[in-house]
Structure formats: C-alpha cells, structure tokens
N, C-alpha and C positions, 0 to 999 in steps of 0.2 A: 260464700255456702259449699263447705266437705258436703261430699259426694262419700255415700259408701253402698258399696254393691256386697253380694253376696253369695259367697263362691259353693255354698254348700248347704248349708243347715245358719238358718238366719238368727245371729248374737242377739243379745241384748240389744248393744248400744243398733246396730242393723232395723231390729227392732224400730225402733226412738225416732230416729229416723224417719223410718216411714211413713209410722204413725202422726209425724211435725209437719212430713210435707205432706201427706193427703188434708190432714186438720188446716191449714196453712191456704191448702189447696179450694176447698173448700169453705171456706169462712161465709163468704159470701153469697150468699143463695142464691143469688140470682146469675152465678156463674156457672153456665152448663158442663156436661163434659165434654164437646165438641172445646169449646172455651180454652178446657186448663188441655186435649192433646195438642192443639195448633200451641200451645205454648212452652212446652216439655221439648227436648230432641230425641230423637231415635231409638239412639241408645238408653235414656232415662226410660222411657216407653219400656224398654226390651227387660234394666235389670228390676224396675217396680211390677211387673207382672213377674216376674224369678225373686223377688222379694215376700208378693202378695202370698204364690204357690204354694211357696218353701211353709208360709207360715200353716198353708194345712196338709203336710207333708207333701206336700208332691213337686218334685224335682226335676227339675227341666234347663238346660242350658241353651247360650243364648240363639243359638240357629232355632230350635224351637220356638225360644219366646217369640221370636223377630220371625217366625213362619203367621205364629197364632194371630199376634200380631193381625200384618200384613191380610191373616184368609177374611178376621173382623173386620175390620175398616174396607174393604171389599166388601165382602158381604154390606156393612149398611150403607154401603156407597150407590151397590147396583142391586140392593133389593133382593126381591123374585129373580131377578137376574144371570147372575150367578150362574156359571156355566163351569164345563169338563176344561175348558180353553181358558179359563181366566185361574181357574187351581194349578194348569199346567204353566202360566204366565206365571205367579209366585214361585212353583218346586224350584222355577231355571232361573228365578230373579237367585231365589237364597241360596242356592249350589252356586250362583257366580259369583255373587257377592261372599260369598265361606271358601270357596278357593283364593279368590283375590290376595281372602286376609292372610290364609296360608301361607300364598307364596309371599306378603308380606314379609308375615313373619319368620321366615327361612330364611329373607336375604338382610334381613336389620338381627 
C-alpha cells in the first residue's frame, strides 16, 4: 500500500487516502480504537493525525503531532494519575527523539 503524507495542506489524493484508510480500518464494527492503534506504526499515527488536523485547518508539524499522541496515550493509560513528572518525561523523550533525527539528517 502506498503511503501518502501531507506536508502543509492536504491535497485531494491525501484526503482520499486518509478516508480509505479510516473506512477500511473501521469496517469491522468490532474493531476497537485500541486495536487500530496497535496495528499502525508511530510514524503512521503522526501522519494520520496531521492529515486529520489539516482537514480542520490546524497545521502542526511531526514533532507536535508526536507530542500530542504521546500525551493522549499516557492520559488514557494513567487516567487521573497523569502528573507533571509524566509531562516532563514526554517533553524530554520528544526533544531527544527529534534532536537525534536532526543530527542524523545532517550526517546523511
């Protein structure tokens, strides 16, 4: 399956791809969001969130999408026990991840 990602605003092809993915993912009504979430990679989650938000005229980059996804998943996992220390942990993990990507991109 070809992957189509949006850089700024979604074009027609990206919107169709996103709709097709969601339709196929949700065809089986017994498929939970958790099952769908486990079946796609982190990068795909980031790109799908960016596409969905872009369709709502909300522009974010990969780093922000990653931060939102990580925070959301932790809030669901921890419920009311999400603390400042969890937020700080996410902040450091995201900063480290994207700093390493930046360095890696400079080398290659």
